[in-house]
LUMVEXSE-411449 format. One record per atom (N, C-alpha, C): residue number from 1; atom name; y, z, x. Coordinates in Angstrom, 2 decimals, decimal comma, m for minus. Each point is the difference from the previous one (the first is absolute). Example, Ala and Ser with C-alpha at 12.3 -4.5 7.8 and 13.67 -1.06 7.14 Angstrom:
<pt><minu>1</minu><volum>N</volum><v>m5,69</v><w>7,80</w><u>13,19</u></pt>
<pt><minu>1</minu><volum>CA</volum><v>1,19</v><w>0,00</w><u>m0,89</u></pt>
<pt><minu>1</minu><volum>C</volum><v>1,20</v><w>0,00</w><u>0,90</u></pt>
<pt><minu>2</minu><volum>N</volum><v>1,05</v><w>m0,72</w><u>m0,35</u></pt>
<pt><minu>2</minu><volum>CA</volum><v>1,19</v><w>0,06</w><u>0,82</u></pt>
<pt><minu>2</minu><volum>C</volum><v>1,09</v><w>0,73</w><u>m0,77</u></pt>
END
This chain:
<pt><minu>1</minu><volum>N</volum><v>1,75</v><w>m0,96</w><u>m27,75</u></pt>
<pt><minu>1</minu><volum>CA</volum><v>m0,78</v><w>m1,20</w><u>m0,21</u></pt>
<pt><minu>1</minu><volum>C</volum><v>m1,12</v><w>m0,08</w><u>1,03</u></pt>
<pt><minu>2</minu><volum>N</volum><v>m1,20</v><w>m0,08</w><u>m0,49</u></pt>
<pt><minu>2</minu><volum>CA</volum><v>m1,13</v><w>m0,03</w><u>0,92</u></pt>
<pt><minu>2</minu><volum>C</volum><v>m0,15</v><w>m1,33</w><u>0,72</u></pt>
<pt><minu>3</minu><volum>N</volum><v>0,38</v><w>m1,09</w><u>m0,63</u></pt>
<pt><minu>3</minu><volum>CA</volum><v>m0,20</v><w>m1,33</w><u>0,58</u></pt>
<pt><minu>3</minu><volum>C</volum><v>0,92</v><w>m0,30</w><u>1,17</u></pt>
<pt><minu>4</minu><volum>N</volum><v>1,12</v><w>0,68</w><u>0,08</u></pt>
<pt><minu>4</minu><volum>CA</volum><v>0,97</v><w>m0,28</w><u>1,06</u></pt>
<pt><minu>4</minu><volum>C</volum><v>m0,15</v><w>1,02</w><u>1,11</u></pt>
<pt><minu>5</minu><volum>N</volum><v>m0,60</v><w>m0,43</w><u>1,08</u></pt>
<pt><minu>5</minu><volum>CA</volum><v>m0,11</v><w>0,87</w><u>1,17</u></pt>
<pt><minu>5</minu><volum>C</volum><v>0,98</v><w>m0,48</w><u>1,04</u></pt>
<pt><minu>6</minu><volum>N</volum><v>0,73</v><w>0,91</w><u>0,55</u></pt>
<pt><minu>6</minu><volum>CA</volum><v>0,94</v><w>m0,38</w><u>1,05</u></pt>
<pt><minu>6</minu><volum>C</volum><v>m0,73</v><w>m0,17</w><u>1,32</u></pt>
<pt><minu>7</minu><volum>N</volum><v>0,68</v><w>m0,56</w><u>0,96</u></pt>
<pt><minu>7</minu><volum>CA</volum><v>m0,57</v><w>m0,21</w><u>1,32</u></pt>
<pt><minu>7</minu><volum>C</volum><v>m0,41</v><w>1,32</w><u>0,65</u></pt>
<pt><minu>8</minu><volum>N</volum><v>0,73</v><w>1,08</w><u>m0,32</u></pt>
<pt><minu>8</minu><volum>CA</volum><v>m0,28</v><w>1,31</w><u>0,58</u></pt>
<pt><minu>8</minu><volum>C</volum><v>m1,31</v><w>0,60</w><u>m0,50</u></pt>
<pt><minu>9</minu><volum>N</volum><v>m0,52</v><w>m0,50</w><u>m1,14</u></pt>
<pt><minu>9</minu><volum>CA</volum><v>m1,23</v><w>0,55</w><u>m0,56</u></pt>
<pt><minu>9</minu><volum>C</volum><v>m1,24</v><w>m0,54</w><u>0,69</u></pt>
<pt><minu>10</minu><volum>N</volum><v>0,14</v><w>m1,05</w><u>0,79</u></pt>
<pt><minu>10</minu><volum>CA</volum><v>m1,17</v><w>m0,56</w><u>0,68</u></pt>
<pt><minu>10</minu><volum>C</volum><v>m0,49</v><w>0,96</w><u>1,08</u></pt>
<pt><minu>11</minu><volum>N</volum><v>m1,30</v><w>0,20</w><u>0,07</u></pt>
<pt><minu>11</minu><volum>CA</volum><v>m0,51</v><w>0,85</w><u>1,09</u></pt>
<pt><minu>11</minu><volum>C</volum><v>0,20</v><w>m0,69</w><u>1,35</u></pt>
<pt><minu>12</minu><volum>N</volum><v>0,33</v><w>0,77</w><u>0,98</u></pt>
<pt><minu>12</minu><volum>CA</volum><v>0,23</v><w>m0,54</w><u>1,33</u></pt>
<pt><minu>12</minu><volum>C</volum><v>m1,30</v><w>0,00</w><u>0,78</u></pt>
<pt><minu>13</minu><volum>N</volum><v>m0,10</v><w>m0,91</w><u>0,96</u></pt>
<pt><minu>13</minu><volum>CA</volum><v>m1,17</v><w>m0,01</w><u>0,86</u></pt>
<pt><minu>13</minu><volum>C</volum><v>0,07</v><w>1,19</w><u>0,96</u></pt>
<pt><minu>14</minu><volum>N</volum><v>m1,13</v><w>0,32</w><u>0,61</u></pt>
<pt><minu>14</minu><volum>CA</volum><v>m0,03</v><w>1,12</w><u>0,94</u></pt>
<pt><minu>14</minu><volum>C</volum><v>0,93</v><w>m0,25</w><u>1,17</u></pt>
<pt><minu>15</minu><volum>N</volum><v>0,09</v><w>m1,25</w><u>0,43</u></pt>
<pt><minu>15</minu><volum>CA</volum><v>0,87</v><w>m0,34</w><u>1,13</u></pt>
<pt><minu>15</minu><volum>C</volum><v>1,46</v><w>0,25</w><u>m0,34</u></pt>
<pt><minu>16</minu><volum>N</volum><v>0,41</v><w>m0,37</w><u>m1,23</u></pt>
<pt><minu>16</minu><volum>CA</volum><v>1,38</v><w>0,20</w><u>m0,40</u></pt>
<pt><minu>16</minu><volum>C</volum><v>0,33</v><w>1,50</w><u>m0,09</u></pt>
<pt><minu>17</minu><volum>N</volum><v>m0,93</v><w>0,76</w><u>m0,55</u></pt>
<pt><minu>17</minu><volum>CA</volum><v>0,21</v><w>1,44</w><u>m0,08</u></pt>
<pt><minu>17</minu><volum>C</volum><v>0,10</v><w>0,60</w><u>1,40</u></pt>
<pt><minu>18</minu><volum>N</volum><v>m0,91</v><w>m0,41</w><u>0,89</u></pt>
<pt><minu>18</minu><volum>CA</volum><v>0,02</v><w>0,51</w><u>1,38</u></pt>
<pt><minu>18</minu><volum>C</volum><v>1,30</v><w>m0,36</w><u>0,69</u></pt>
<pt><minu>19</minu><volum>N</volum><v>0,45</v><w>m1,28</w><u>m0,14</u></pt>
<pt><minu>19</minu><volum>CA</volum><v>1,24</v><w>m0,43</w><u>0,65</u></pt>
<pt><minu>19</minu><volum>C</volum><v>1,20</v><w>0,82</w><u>m0,49</u></pt>
<pt><minu>20</minu><volum>N</volum><v>0,08</v><w>0,22</w><u>m1,31</u></pt>
<pt><minu>20</minu><volum>CA</volum><v>1,12</v><w>0,77</w><u>m0,54</u></pt>
<pt><minu>20</minu><volum>C</volum><v>m0,03</v><w>1,44</w><u>0,50</u></pt>
<pt><minu>21</minu><volum>N</volum><v>m1,18</v><w>0,59</w><u>0,01</u></pt>
<pt><minu>21</minu><volum>CA</volum><v>m0,12</v><w>1,38</w><u>0,47</u></pt>
<pt><minu>21</minu><volum>C</volum><v>0,34</v><w>0,11</w><u>1,48</u></pt>
<pt><minu>22</minu><volum>N</volum><v>m0,47</v><w>m0,96</w><u>0,80</u></pt>
<pt><minu>22</minu><volum>CA</volum><v>0,27</v><w>0,01</w><u>1,43</u></pt>
<pt><minu>22</minu><volum>C</volum><v>1,49</v><w>m0,14</w><u>0,28</u></pt>
<pt><minu>23</minu><volum>N</volum><v>0,64</v><w>m0,93</w><u>m0,71</u></pt>
<pt><minu>23</minu><volum>CA</volum><v>1,44</v><w>m0,19</w><u>0,20</u></pt>
<pt><minu>23</minu><volum>C</volum><v>0,78</v><w>1,25</w><u>m0,44</u></pt>
<pt><minu>24</minu><volum>N</volum><v>m0,44</v><w>0,63</w><u>m1,09</u></pt>
<pt><minu>24</minu><volum>CA</volum><v>0,67</v><w>1,22</w><u>m0,46</u></pt>
<pt><minu>24</minu><volum>C</volum><v>m0,15</v><w>1,11</w><u>1,04</u></pt>
<pt><minu>25</minu><volum>N</volum><v>m1,19</v><w>0,09</w><u>0,63</u></pt>
<pt><minu>25</minu><volum>CA</volum><v>m0,19</v><w>1,01</w><u>1,04</u></pt>
<pt><minu>25</minu><volum>C</volum><v>0,93</v><w>m0,28</w><u>1,18</u></pt>
<pt><minu>26</minu><volum>N</volum><v>0,11</v><w>m1,25</w><u>0,41</u></pt>
<pt><minu>26</minu><volum>CA</volum><v>0,86</v><w>m0,34</w><u>1,14</u></pt>
<pt><minu>26</minu><volum>C</volum><v>1,47</v><w>0,28</w><u>m0,31</u></pt>
<pt><minu>27</minu><volum>N</volum><v>0,44</v><w>m0,32</w><u>m1,23</u></pt>
<pt><minu>27</minu><volum>CA</volum><v>1,38</v><w>0,31</w><u>m0,38</u></pt>
<pt><minu>27</minu><volum>C</volum><v>0,22</v><w>1,51</w><u>m0,03</u></pt>
<pt><minu>28</minu><volum>N</volum><v>m0,99</v><w>0,74</w><u>m0,47</u></pt>
<pt><minu>28</minu><volum>CA</volum><v>0,10</v><w>1,45</w><u>m0,03</u></pt>
<pt><minu>28</minu><volum>C</volum><v>0,09</v><w>0,58</w><u>1,40</u></pt>
<pt><minu>29</minu><volum>N</volum><v>m0,73</v><w>m0,59</w><u>0,94</u></pt>
<pt><minu>29</minu><volum>CA</volum><v>0,08</v><w>0,47</w><u>1,38</u></pt>
<pt><minu>29</minu><volum>C</volum><v>1,42</v><w>m0,16</w><u>0,54</u></pt>
<pt><minu>30</minu><volum>N</volum><v>0,63</v><w>m1,13</w><u>m0,31</u></pt>
<pt><minu>30</minu><volum>CA</volum><v>1,37</v><w>m0,22</w><u>0,45</u></pt>
<pt><minu>30</minu><volum>C</volum><v>0,97</v><w>0,99</w><u>m0,65</u></pt>
<pt><minu>31</minu><volum>N</volum><v>m0,23</v><w>0,30</w><u>m1,27</u></pt>
<pt><minu>31</minu><volum>CA</volum><v>0,95</v><w>0,82</w><u>m0,74</u></pt>
<pt><minu>31</minu><volum>C</volum><v>m0,23</v><w>1,51</w><u>0,21</u></pt>
<pt><minu>32</minu><volum>N</volum><v>m1,26</v><w>0,44</w><u>m0,08</u></pt>
<pt><minu>32</minu><volum>CA</volum><v>m0,28</v><w>1,44</w><u>0,01</u></pt>
<pt><minu>32</minu><volum>C</volum><v>m0,60</v><w>0,51</w><u>1,29</u></pt>
<pt><minu>33</minu><volum>N</volum><v>m0,54</v><w>m0,90</w><u>0,83</u></pt>
<pt><minu>33</minu><volum>CA</volum><v>m0,60</v><w>0,42</w><u>1,26</u></pt>
<pt><minu>33</minu><volum>C</volum><v>m1,49</v><w>0,22</w><u>m0,14</u></pt>
<pt><minu>34</minu><volum>N</volum><v>m0,69</v><w>m0,02</w><u>1,14</u></pt>
<pt><minu>34</minu><volum>CA</volum><v>m1,46</v><w>0,08</w><u>m0,02</u></pt>
<pt><minu>34</minu><volum>C</volum><v>m0,56</v><w>1,31</w><u>m0,52</u></pt>
<pt><minu>35</minu><volum>N</volum><v>0,64</v><w>1,12</w><u>0,27</u></pt>
<pt><minu>35</minu><volum>CA</volum><v>m0,55</v><w>1,29</w><u>m0,44</u></pt>
<pt><minu>35</minu><volum>C</volum><v>m0,07</v><w>0,10</w><u>m1,52</u></pt>
<pt><minu>36</minu><volum>N</volum><v>1,06</v><w>m0,39</w><u>m0,67</u></pt>
<pt><minu>36</minu><volum>CA</volum><v>0,03</v><w>0,09</w><u>m1,46</u></pt>
<pt><minu>36</minu><volum>C</volum><v>m0,99</v><w>m0,97</w><u>m0,64</u></pt>
<pt><minu>37</minu><volum>N</volum><v>m0,07</v><w>m1,22</w><u>0,52</u></pt>
<pt><minu>37</minu><volum>CA</volum><v>m0,95</v><w>m0,98</w><u>m0,54</u></pt>
<pt><minu>37</minu><volum>C</volum><v>m1,44</v><w>0,46</w><u>0,24</u></pt>
<pt><minu>38</minu><volum>N</volum><v>m0,26</v><w>0,57</w><u>1,16</u></pt>
<pt><minu>38</minu><volum>CA</volum><v>m1,34</v><w>0,51</w><u>0,27</u></pt>
<pt><minu>38</minu><volum>C</volum><v>m0,36</v><w>1,12</w><u>m0,99</u></pt>
<pt><minu>39</minu><volum>N</volum><v>0,93</v><w>0,89</w><u>m0,27</u></pt>
<pt><minu>39</minu><volum>CA</volum><v>m0,25</v><w>1,07</w><u>m0,98</u></pt>
<pt><minu>39</minu><volum>C</volum><v>m0,33</v><w>m0,58</w><u>m1,38</u></pt>
<pt><minu>40</minu><volum>N</volum><v>0,74</v><w>m1,01</w><u>m0,41</u></pt>
<pt><minu>40</minu><volum>CA</volum><v>m0,24</v><w>m0,64</w><u>m1,29</u></pt>
<pt><minu>40</minu><volum>C</volum><v>m1,38</v><w>m0,66</w><u>m0,02</u></pt>
<pt><minu>41</minu><volum>N</volum><v>m0,34</v><w>m0,71</w><u>1,06</u></pt>
<pt><minu>41</minu><volum>CA</volum><v>m1,30</v><w>m0,68</w><u>0,06</u></pt>
<pt><minu>41</minu><volum>C</volum><v>m1,15</v><w>1,00</w><u>m0,03</u></pt>
<pt><minu>42</minu><volum>N</volum><v>0,11</v><w>1,05</w><u>0,79</u></pt>
<pt><minu>42</minu><volum>CA</volum><v>m1,08</v><w>1,00</w><u>0,06</u></pt>
<pt><minu>42</minu><volum>C</volum><v>m0,18</v><w>0,67</w><u>m1,35</u></pt>
<pt><minu>43</minu><volum>N</volum><v>1,11</v><w>0,32</w><u>m0,65</u></pt>
<pt><minu>43</minu><volum>CA</volum><v>m0,07</v><w>0,70</w><u>m1,28</u></pt>
<pt><minu>43</minu><volum>C</volum><v>m0,62</v><w>m0,87</w><u>m1,10</u></pt>
<pt><minu>44</minu><volum>N</volum><v>0,21</v><w>m1,30</w><u>0,06</u></pt>
<pt><minu>44</minu><volum>CA</volum><v>m0,46</v><w>m0,88</w><u>m1,08</u></pt>
<pt><minu>44</minu><volum>C</volum><v>m1,24</v><w>m0,81</w><u>0,33</u></pt>
<pt><minu>45</minu><volum>N</volum><v>m0,48</v><w>0,06</w><u>1,23</u></pt>
<pt><minu>45</minu><volum>CA</volum><v>m1,11</v><w>m0,86</w><u>0,42</u></pt>
<pt><minu>45</minu><volum>C</volum><v>m1,29</v><w>0,30</w><u>m0,74</u></pt>
<pt><minu>46</minu><volum>N</volum><v>m0,22</v><w>1,24</w><u>m0,39</u></pt>
<pt><minu>46</minu><volum>CA</volum><v>m1,27</v><w>0,33</w><u>m0,67</u></pt>
<pt><minu>46</minu><volum>C</volum><v>m0,04</v><w>m0,51</w><u>m1,44</u></pt>
<pt><minu>47</minu><volum>N</volum><v>1,15</v><w>m0,34</w><u>m0,57</u></pt>
<pt><minu>47</minu><volum>CA</volum><v>0,06</v><w>m0,44</w><u>m1,39</u></pt>
<pt><minu>47</minu><volum>C</volum><v>0,18</v><w>m1,51</w><u>m0,15</u></pt>
<pt><minu>48</minu><volum>N</volum><v>0,39</v><w>m0,69</w><u>1,05</u></pt>
<pt><minu>48</minu><volum>CA</volum><v>0,36</v><w>m1,41</w><u>m0,10</u></pt>
<pt><minu>48</minu><volum>C</volum><v>m0,62</v><w>m0,78</w><u>1,15</u></pt>
<pt><minu>49</minu><volum>N</volum><v>m0,78</v><w>m1,01</w><u>m0,33</u></pt>
<pt><minu>49</minu><volum>CA</volum><v>m0,69</v><w>m0,78</w><u>1,03</u></pt>
<pt><minu>49</minu><volum>C</volum><v>0,97</v><w>m0,77</w><u>0,90</u></pt>
<pt><minu>50</minu><volum>N</volum><v>1,05</v><w>m0,56</w><u>m0,59</u></pt>
<pt><minu>50</minu><volum>CA</volum><v>0,98</v><w>m0,74</w><u>0,80</u></pt>
<pt><minu>50</minu><volum>C</volum><v>0,68</v><w>0,93</w><u>1,00</u></pt>
<pt><minu>51</minu><volum>N</volum><v>0,40</v><w>1,16</w><u>m0,45</u></pt>
<pt><minu>51</minu><volum>CA</volum><v>0,65</v><w>0,97</w><u>0,89</u></pt>
<pt><minu>51</minu><volum>C</volum><v>m0,97</v><w>0,43</w><u>1,10</u></pt>
<pt><minu>52</minu><volum>N</volum><v>m1,27</v><w>0,15</w><u>m0,34</u></pt>
<pt><minu>52</minu><volum>CA</volum><v>m1,01</v><w>0,36</w><u>0,99</u></pt>
<pt><minu>52</minu><volum>C</volum><v>m0,05</v><w>m1,05</w><u>1,11</u></pt>
<pt><minu>53</minu><volum>N</volum><v>0,03</v><w>m1,29</w><u>m0,36</u></pt>
<pt><minu>53</minu><volum>CA</volum><v>m0,03</v><w>m1,06</w><u>1,00</u></pt>
<pt><minu>53</minu><volum>C</volum><v>1,31</v><w>m0,07</w><u>0,79</u></pt>
<pt><minu>54</minu><volum>N</volum><v>1,12</v><w>0,29</w><u>m0,66</u></pt>
<pt><minu>54</minu><volum>CA</volum><v>1,28</v><w>0,05</w><u>0,73</u></pt>
<pt><minu>54</minu><volum>C</volum><v>m0,01</v><w>1,11</w><u>1,03</u></pt>
<pt><minu>55</minu><volum>N</volum><v>m0,63</v><w>1,12</w><u>m0,34</u></pt>
<pt><minu>55</minu><volum>CA</volum><v>m0,09</v><w>1,12</w><u>0,93</u></pt>
<pt><minu>55</minu><volum>C</volum><v>m0,76</v><w>m0,39</w><u>1,26</u></pt>
<pt><minu>56</minu><volum>N</volum><v>m1,03</v><w>m0,82</w><u>m0,18</u></pt>
<pt><minu>56</minu><volum>CA</volum><v>m0,77</v><w>m0,47</w><u>1,16</u></pt>
<pt><minu>56</minu><volum>C</volum><v>0,84</v><w>m0,92</w><u>0,89</u></pt>
<pt><minu>57</minu><volum>N</volum><v>0,90</v><w>m0,78</w><u>m0,59</u></pt>
<pt><minu>57</minu><volum>CA</volum><v>0,86</v><w>m0,91</w><u>0,77</u></pt>
<pt><minu>57</minu><volum>C</volum><v>1,24</v><w>0,68</w><u>0,56</u></pt>
<pt><minu>58</minu><volum>N</volum><v>0,35</v><w>1,15</w><u>m0,51</u></pt>
<pt><minu>58</minu><volum>CA</volum><v>1,25</v><w>0,67</w><u>0,34</u></pt>
<pt><minu>58</minu><volum>C</volum><v>0,23</v><w>0,17</w><u>1,50</u></pt>
<pt><minu>59</minu><volum>N</volum><v>m0,96</v><w>0,55</w><u>0,76</u></pt>
<pt><minu>59</minu><volum>CA</volum><v>0,26</v><w>0,20</w><u>1,44</u></pt>
<pt><minu>59</minu><volum>C</volum><v>0,30</v><w>m1,31</w><u>0,73</u></pt>
<pt><minu>60</minu><volum>N</volum><v>m0,71</v><w>m1,05</w><u>m0,34</u></pt>
<pt><minu>60</minu><volum>CA</volum><v>0,23</v><w>m1,29</w><u>0,66</u></pt>
<pt><minu>60</minu><volum>C</volum><v>1,40</v><w>m0,53</w><u>m0,29</u></pt>
<pt><minu>61</minu><volum>N</volum><v>0,42</v><w>0,10</w><u>m1,25</u></pt>
<pt><minu>61</minu><volum>CA</volum><v>1,33</v><w>m0,50</w><u>m0,38</u></pt>
<pt><minu>61</minu><volum>C</volum><v>1,09</v><w>0,79</w><u>0,69</u></pt>
<pt><minu>62</minu><volum>N</volum><v>m0,13</v><w>1,32</w><u>0,06</u></pt>
<pt><minu>62</minu><volum>CA</volum><v>1,02</v><w>0,84</w><u>0,63</u></pt>
<pt><minu>62</minu><volum>C</volum><v>0,09</v><w>m0,31</w><u>1,49</u></pt>
<pt><minu>63</minu><volum>N</volum><v>m1,13</v><w>m0,08</w><u>0,67</u></pt>
<pt><minu>63</minu><volum>CA</volum><v>0,00</v><w>m0,28</w><u>1,44</u></pt>
<pt><minu>63</minu><volum>C</volum><v>0,56</v><w>m1,38</w><u>0,28</u></pt>
<pt><minu>64</minu><volum>N</volum><v>m0,41</v><w>m0,99</w><u>m0,80</u></pt>
<pt><minu>64</minu><volum>CA</volum><v>0,52</v><w>m1,36</w><u>0,18</u></pt>
<pt><minu>64</minu><volum>C</volum><v>1,51</v><w>m0,04</w><u>m0,22</u></pt>
<pt><minu>65</minu><volum>N</volum><v>0,46</v><w>0,72</w><u>m1,04</u></pt>
<pt><minu>65</minu><volum>CA</volum><v>1,44</v><w>0,06</w><u>m0,26</u></pt>
<pt><minu>65</minu><volum>C</volum><v>0,77</v><w>0,62</w><u>1,15</u></pt>
<pt><minu>66</minu><volum>N</volum><v>m0,54</v><w>1,07</w><u>0,55</u></pt>
<pt><minu>66</minu><volum>CA</volum><v>0,66</v><w>0,65</w><u>1,15</u></pt>
<pt><minu>66</minu><volum>C</volum><v>0,02</v><w>m0,93</w><u>1,21</u></pt>
<pt><minu>67</minu><volum>N</volum><v>m1,09</v><w>m0,72</w><u>0,22</u></pt>
<pt><minu>67</minu><volum>CA</volum><v>m0,07</v><w>m0,93</w><u>1,13</u></pt>
<pt><minu>67</minu><volum>C</volum><v>0,99</v><w>m1,14</w><u>m0,19</u></pt>
<pt><minu>68</minu><volum>N</volum><v>0,01</v><w>m0,61</w><u>m1,18</u></pt>
<pt><minu>68</minu><volum>CA</volum><v>0,90</v><w>m1,13</w><u>m0,24</u></pt>
<pt><minu>68</minu><volum>C</volum><v>1,46</v><w>0,43</w><u>0,04</u></pt>
<pt><minu>69</minu><volum>N</volum><v>0,28</v><w>1,23</w><u>m0,41</u></pt>
<pt><minu>69</minu><volum>CA</volum><v>1,37</v><w>0,50</w><u>0,01</u></pt>
<pt><minu>69</minu><volum>C</volum><v>0,55</v><w>0,07</w><u>1,43</u></pt>
<pt><minu>70</minu><volum>N</volum><v>m0,89</v><w>0,17</w><u>0,97</u></pt>
<pt><minu>70</minu><volum>CA</volum><v>0,44</v><w>0,12</w><u>1,39</u></pt>
<pt><minu>70</minu><volum>C</volum><v>0,26</v><w>m1,36</w><u>0,66</u></pt>
<pt><minu>71</minu><volum>N</volum><v>m0,45</v><w>m1,07</w><u>m0,62</u></pt>
<pt><minu>71</minu><volum>CA</volum><v>0,19</v><w>m1,34</w><u>0,59</u></pt>
<pt><minu>71</minu><volum>C</volum><v>1,38</v><w>m0,54</w><u>m0,32</u></pt>
<pt><minu>72</minu><volum>N</volum><v>0,53</v><w>m0,87</w><u>0,87</u></pt>
<pt><minu>72</minu><volum>CA</volum><v>1,31</v><w>m0,59</w><u>m0,27</u></pt>
<pt><minu>72</minu><volum>C</volum><v>m0,09</v><w>m0,99</w><u>m1,17</u></pt>
<pt><minu>73</minu><volum>N</volum><v>1,10</v><w>m0,18</w><u>m0,70</u></pt>
<pt><minu>73</minu><volum>CA</volum><v>0,07</v><w>m0,94</w><u>m1,12</u></pt>
<pt><minu>73</minu><volum>C</volum><v>0,03</v><w>m1,42</w><u>0,53</u></pt>
<pt><minu>74</minu><volum>N</volum><v>m0,84</v><w>m0,85</w><u>m0,56</u></pt>
<pt><minu>74</minu><volum>CA</volum><v>m0,03</v><w>m1,41</w><u>0,37</u></pt>
<pt><minu>74</minu><volum>C</volum><v>0,64</v><w>m0,82</w><u>m1,12</u></pt>
<pt><minu>75</minu><volum>N</volum><v>1,05</v><w>m0,72</w><u>0,32</u></pt>
<pt><minu>75</minu><volum>CA</volum><v>0,66</v><w>m0,83</w><u>m1,00</u></pt>
<pt><minu>75</minu><volum>C</volum><v>m0,67</v><w>m1,36</w><u>m0,03</u></pt>
<pt><minu>76</minu><volum>N</volum><v>m0,22</v><w>m0,51</w><u>m1,22</u></pt>
<pt><minu>76</minu><volum>CA</volum><v>m0,59</v><w>m1,33</w><u>m0,17</u></pt>
<pt><minu>76</minu><volum>C</volum><v>0,88</v><w>m0,81</w><u>m0,94</u></pt>
<pt><minu>77</minu><volum>N</volum><v>m0,08</v><w>m1,33</w><u>0,14</u></pt>
<pt><minu>77</minu><volum>CA</volum><v>0,76</v><w>m0,86</w><u>m0,91</u></pt>
<pt><minu>77</minu><volum>C</volum><v>m0,74</v><w>m0,14</w><u>m1,33</u></pt>
<pt><minu>78</minu><volum>N</volum><v>0,67</v><w>m0,60</w><u>m0,98</u></pt>
<pt><minu>78</minu><volum>CA</volum><v>m0,58</v><w>m0,11</w><u>m1,35</u></pt>
<pt><minu>78</minu><volum>C</volum><v>m1,28</v><w>m0,84</w><u>0,00</u></pt>
<pt><minu>79</minu><volum>N</volum><v>m0,05</v><w>m1,02</w><u>0,81</u></pt>
<pt><minu>79</minu><volum>CA</volum><v>m1,18</v><w>m0,86</w><u>0,06</u></pt>
<pt><minu>79</minu><volum>C</volum><v>m1,23</v><w>0,79</w><u>0,48</u></pt>
<pt><minu>80</minu><volum>N</volum><v>0,18</v><w>0,77</w><u>1,05</u></pt>
<pt><minu>80</minu><volum>CA</volum><v>m1,09</v><w>0,82</w><u>0,53</u></pt>
<pt><minu>80</minu><volum>C</volum><v>m0,41</v><w>1,07</w><u>m1,02</u></pt>
<pt><minu>81</minu><volum>N</volum><v>0,96</v><w>0,58</w><u>m0,68</u></pt>
<pt><minu>81</minu><volum>CA</volum><v>m0,28</v><w>1,01</w><u>m1,01</u></pt>
<pt><minu>81</minu><volum>C</volum><v>m0,86</v><w>m0,59</w><u>m1,13</u></pt>
<pt><minu>82</minu><volum>N</volum><v>0,36</v><w>m1,17</w><u>m0,48</u></pt>
<pt><minu>82</minu><volum>CA</volum><v>m0,78</v><w>m0,66</w><u>m1,05</u></pt>
<pt><minu>82</minu><volum>C</volum><v>m1,42</v><w>m0,31</w><u>0,48</u></pt>
<pt><minu>83</minu><volum>N</volum><v>m0,12</v><w>m0,46</w><u>1,24</u></pt>
<pt><minu>83</minu><volum>CA</volum><v>m1,31</v><w>m0,32</w><u>0,55</u></pt>
<pt><minu>83</minu><volum>C</volum><v>m0,88</v><w>1,26</w><u>0,08</u></pt>
<pt><minu>84</minu><volum>N</volum><v>0,58</v><w>1,12</w><u>0,41</u></pt>
<pt><minu>84</minu><volum>CA</volum><v>m0,75</v><w>1,25</w><u>0,07</u></pt>
<pt><minu>84</minu><volum>C</volum><v>m0,42</v><w>0,48</w><u>m1,38</u></pt>
<pt><minu>85</minu><volum>N</volum><v>0,88</v><w>m0,19</w><u>m0,98</u></pt>
<pt><minu>85</minu><volum>CA</volum><v>m0,34</v><w>0,39</w><u>m1,39</u></pt>
<pt><minu>85</minu><volum>C</volum><v>m1,14</v><w>m0,86</w><u>m0,53</u></pt>
<pt><minu>86</minu><volum>N</volum><v>0,03</v><w>m1,29</w><u>0,26</u></pt>
<pt><minu>86</minu><volum>CA</volum><v>m1,07</v><w>m0,90</w><u>m0,48</u></pt>
<pt><minu>86</minu><volum>C</volum><v>m1,34</v><w>0,36</w><u>0,63</u></pt>
<pt><minu>87</minu><volum>N</volum><v>0,01</v><w>0,41</w><u>1,25</u></pt>
<pt><minu>87</minu><volum>CA</volum><v>m1,25</v><w>0,37</w><u>0,67</u></pt>
<pt><minu>87</minu><volum>C</volum><v>m0,49</v><w>1,37</w><u>m0,42</u></pt>
<pt><minu>88</minu><volum>N</volum><v>0,82</v><w>0,74</w><u>m0,75</u></pt>
<pt><minu>88</minu><volum>CA</volum><v>m0,40</v><w>1,33</w><u>m0,46</u></pt>
<pt><minu>88</minu><volum>C</volum><v>0,21</v><w>1,10</w><u>1,02</u></pt>
<pt><minu>89</minu><volum>N</volum><v>0,81</v><w>m0,25</w><u>1,01</u></pt>
<pt><minu>89</minu><volum>CA</volum><v>0,24</v><w>0,99</w><u>1,03</u></pt>
<pt><minu>89</minu><volum>C</volum><v>1,08</v><w>0,99</w><u>m0,41</u></pt>
<pt><minu>90</minu><volum>N</volum><v>0,75</v><w>m0,34</w><u>m1,03</u></pt>
<pt><minu>90</minu><volum>CA</volum><v>1,04</v><w>0,89</w><u>m0,52</u></pt>
<pt><minu>90</minu><volum>C</volum><v>m0,32</v><w>0,34</w><u>m1,43</u></pt>
<pt><minu>91</minu><volum>N</volum><v>0,34</v><w>1,21</w><u>m0,38</u></pt>
<pt><minu>91</minu><volum>CA</volum><v>m0,24</v><w>0,43</w><u>m1,39</u></pt>
<pt><minu>91</minu><volum>C</volum><v>1,24</v><w>m0,25</w><u>m0,81</u></pt>
END
């Protein structure tokens, strides 16, 4: 039926596409490690604009992840967590 389009058929904005791709890259880094993700990005960057931009961000994300991994864990209460989420400081 042509008249019935599902929610998935709507085109996404560039920001939504970028956010999904960025989060997928970060999850991939956790699961497969930086070397494998870098290989995937390099191999596909010439064919895909989003991957090309992820490749440019890759070194910053890896270095930041390594730096944050070395810091001690800070526990916060639920109220502080909600406040940080509202301010956009947490993803």
